Structures are given as structure tokens and as C-alpha cells.
PASEBA-1860 file (N, C-alpha, C; in nm, 3 decimals):
! residues 67
1> MEVRFLEE> 0.083/-0.119/0.000/0.000/0.000/0.000/0.087/0.126/0.000 ~ 0.190/0.130/0.086/0.275/0.248/0.094/0.353/0.268/-0.035 ~ 0.398/0.159/-0.097/0.473/0.171/-0.222/0.386/0.233/-0.330 ~ 0.262/0.190/-0.339/0.171/0.246/-0.439/0.146/0.394/-0.412 ~ 0.134/0.431/-0.285/0.113/0.570/-0.248/0.231/0.655/-0.295 ~ 0.353/0.606/-0.274/0.471/0.681/-0.317/0.477/0.692/-0.469 ~ 0.437/0.585/-0.540/0.439/0.589/-0.686/0.340/0.692/-0.739 ~ 0.225/0.704/-0.674/0.123/0.799/-0.717/0.171/0.943/-0.701
9> RKGKMTVE> 0.259/0.967/-0.607/0.306/1.103/-0.581/0.422/1.141/-0.673 ~ 0.471/1.050/-0.752/0.573/1.073/-0.855/0.697/1.145/-0.804 ~ 0.765/1.082/-0.708/0.892/1.134/-0.662/0.887/1.234/-0.549 ~ 0.772/1.288/-0.517/0.765/1.386/-0.408/0.746/1.311/-0.276 ~ 0.814/1.359/-0.174/0.796/1.298/-0.041/0.804/1.407/0.065 ~ 0.745/1.376/0.178/0.748/1.470/0.289/0.882/1.460/0.361 ~ 0.910/1.556/0.447/1.031/1.552/0.527/1.028/1.429/0.617 ~ 0.910/1.397/0.668/0.895/1.279/0.753/0.932/1.152/0.678
17> EAGRRGGL> 0.883/1.139/0.555/0.915/1.021/0.474/1.064/1.014/0.444 ~ 1.123/1.126/0.411/1.266/1.130/0.379/1.348/1.089/0.501 ~ 1.311/1.139/0.619/1.381/1.103/0.741/1.369/0.956/0.773 ~ 1.251/0.901/0.756/1.228/0.760/0.783/1.312/0.675/0.689 ~ 1.308/0.709/0.560/1.383/0.631/0.462/1.533/0.642/0.487 ~ 1.579/0.763/0.523/1.721/0.781/0.554/1.763/0.702/0.676 ~ 1.679/0.702/0.777/1.708/0.626/0.898/1.712/0.477/0.873 ~ 1.619/0.429/0.794/1.618/0.286/0.761/1.741/0.247/0.681
25> KTAETHGE> 1.780/0.331/0.588/1.899/0.303/0.506/2.025/0.306/0.592 ~ 2.034/0.402/0.683/2.150/0.409/0.774/2.156/0.285/0.861 ~ 2.043/0.243/0.915/2.038/0.124/0.998/2.080/0.001/0.918 ~ 2.038/-0.004/0.793/2.070/-0.116/0.706/2.221/-0.121/0.676 ~ 2.281/-0.007/0.650/2.422/-0.006/0.611/2.517/-0.007/0.730 ~ 2.481/0.055/0.842/2.574/0.067/0.955/2.544/-0.026/1.071 ~ 2.421/-0.063/1.089/2.386/-0.154/1.198/2.361/-0.085/1.331 ~ 2.322/-0.165/1.428/2.282/-0.116/1.560/2.399/-0.055/1.636
33> EFYSEIGR> 2.518/-0.109/1.620/2.634/-0.058/1.693/2.663/0.088/1.658 ~ 2.637/0.126/1.535/2.659/0.264/1.491/2.577/0.361/1.575 ~ 2.450/0.329/1.596/2.363/0.417/1.674/2.409/0.423/1.820 ~ 2.455/0.312/1.875/2.505/0.312/2.011/2.627/0.402/2.024 ~ 2.717/0.394/1.927/2.840/0.474/1.932/2.811/0.623/1.917 ~ 2.725/0.661/1.822/2.698/0.804/1.806/2.620/0.859/1.925 ~ 2.542/0.775/1.990/2.472/0.817/2.112/2.569/0.846/2.223 ~ 2.670/0.760/2.238/2.773/0.782/2.340/2.852/0.909/2.310
41> KGGRIGGP> 2.889/0.928/2.184/2.965/1.047/2.145/2.883/1.173/2.174 ~ 2.756/1.171/2.139/2.670/1.287/2.163/2.660/1.319/2.310 ~ 2.653/1.217/2.393/2.647/1.239/2.538/2.774/1.301/2.591 ~ 2.889/1.258/2.537/3.017/1.314/2.582/3.034/1.456/2.534 ~ 2.995/1.482/2.409/3.017/1.614/2.350/2.923/1.718/2.410 ~ 2.794/1.689/2.412/2.696/1.786/2.463/2.691/1.786/2.614 ~ 2.688/1.668/2.671/2.686/1.643/2.813/2.655/1.759/2.904 ~ 2.720/1.763/3.019/2.693/1.867/3.118/2.727/2.008/3.070
49> KGGQRVRE> 2.827/2.019/2.985/2.867/2.152/2.938/2.751/2.222/2.868 ~ 2.679/2.148/2.785/2.566/2.206/2.714/2.461/2.260/2.809 ~ 2.429/2.183/2.911/2.331/2.225/3.010/2.378/2.344/3.091 ~ 2.507/2.346/3.122/2.563/2.458/3.198/2.553/2.587/3.118 ~ 2.580/2.580/2.990/2.575/2.700/2.905/2.432/2.754/2.900 ~ 2.336/2.666/2.886/2.195/2.709/2.883/2.159/2.775/3.015 ~ 2.202/2.717/3.125/2.175/2.773/3.257/2.235/2.913/3.269 ~ 2.359/2.929/3.220/2.424/3.060/3.225/2.346/3.164/3.143
57> LIEEGKKR> 2.300/3.124/3.026/2.225/3.216/2.941/2.093/3.257/3.006 ~ 2.027/3.164/3.072/1.901/3.194/3.140/1.927/3.294/3.253 ~ 2.030/3.269/3.332/2.064/3.360/3.441/2.098/3.499/3.388 ~ 2.173/3.505/3.279/2.209/3.633/3.218/2.084/3.708/3.172 ~ 1.991/3.636/3.113/1.865/3.698/3.068/1.784/3.752/3.184 ~ 1.779/3.677/3.294/1.706/3.722/3.412/1.766/3.849/3.470 ~ 1.898/3.854/3.471/1.966/3.975/3.524/1.933/4.096/3.438 ~ 1.930/4.079/3.309/1.902/4.190/3.219/1.757/4.237/3.233
65> ETE> 1.666/4.146/3.263/1.526/4.183/3.282/1.509/4.274/3.405 ~ 1.586/4.247/3.508/1.573/4.324/3.632/1.644/4.458/3.625 ~ 1.732/4.478/3.530/1.806/4.604/3.519/1.724/4.712/3.455
END
């Protein structure tokens, strides 16, 4: 059913469809370990530092509101 739907649309797809197809293709070519590794890397890179920066920006904004 989905294949026929895509054929009727003649090459056009939504962002959602493109993301799903890209994710399926990535999973097919790289496997489950790939997702585990990029998840670990993302946690290390963004980790606490990312949250701290957001906290600092919020505090800075609050100070400016009171001035």
C-alpha cells in the first residue's frame, strides 16, 4: 500500500518520509552498533557543558530583565 502511495506522488515525499527512509537506510548499512556509538559520542560532547551553558544564558537573561 505504501509503495503504491509513493508511486502515485511521482517522486515527491514529505520531510517525515525522507527522514524515515534515511534512517532505515542508515540502519541497514551501519547496523545497531553505529547508533550506540553516536549516542555515546553525543552524550560526551553535549553532556553537562551544554546544560551549563543554557543555565548561564538563562541567568544572564534574568539579570538583564531586572536592570
